[in-house]
C-alpha positions, 0 to 999 in steps of 0.5 A, spaced: 500 500 500 502 506 498 499 510 503 497 509 510 490 508 513 492 515 517 494 519 511 488 517 507 483 518 513 486 525 514 487 527 507 480 531 506 482 535 512 488 537 509 485 538 502 480 543 505 485 546 510 487 553 508 489 556 514 486 563 512 483 568 517 476 566 519 473 573 517 474 571 510 469 565 511 464 570 513 466 575 507 465 569 502 458 567 505 456 574 505 458 575 498 454 569 496 448 572 499 449 579 495 451 575 489 444 572 489 440 579 491 444 582 485 442 576 480 434 577 483 435 584 482 437 583 475 432 578 473 427 583 475 430 589 472 430 585 465 423 583 465 425 575 466 421 575 473 414 577 470 415 572 464 416 567 469 410 569 474 406 569 468 407 562 466 407 560 473 400 563 474 398 560 468 400 553 470 397 553 477 391 557 476 388 557 469 384 551 468 386 550 460 393 549 462 391 544 469 393 537 468 
């Protein structure tokens, strides 16, 4: 065997341990939420949100399109 069991067991920890400050993890989480908000705002401004809402309304409440 090329690797010992202890090495293989500790491998995932070694791969994801970057020794970065803890506040960088918080900043990355906040940036994910900010990116999602910007994406939703862009969909609203471009009008894609209205189209999706219209189709959702047709699919759920229009009797012609119900299954």
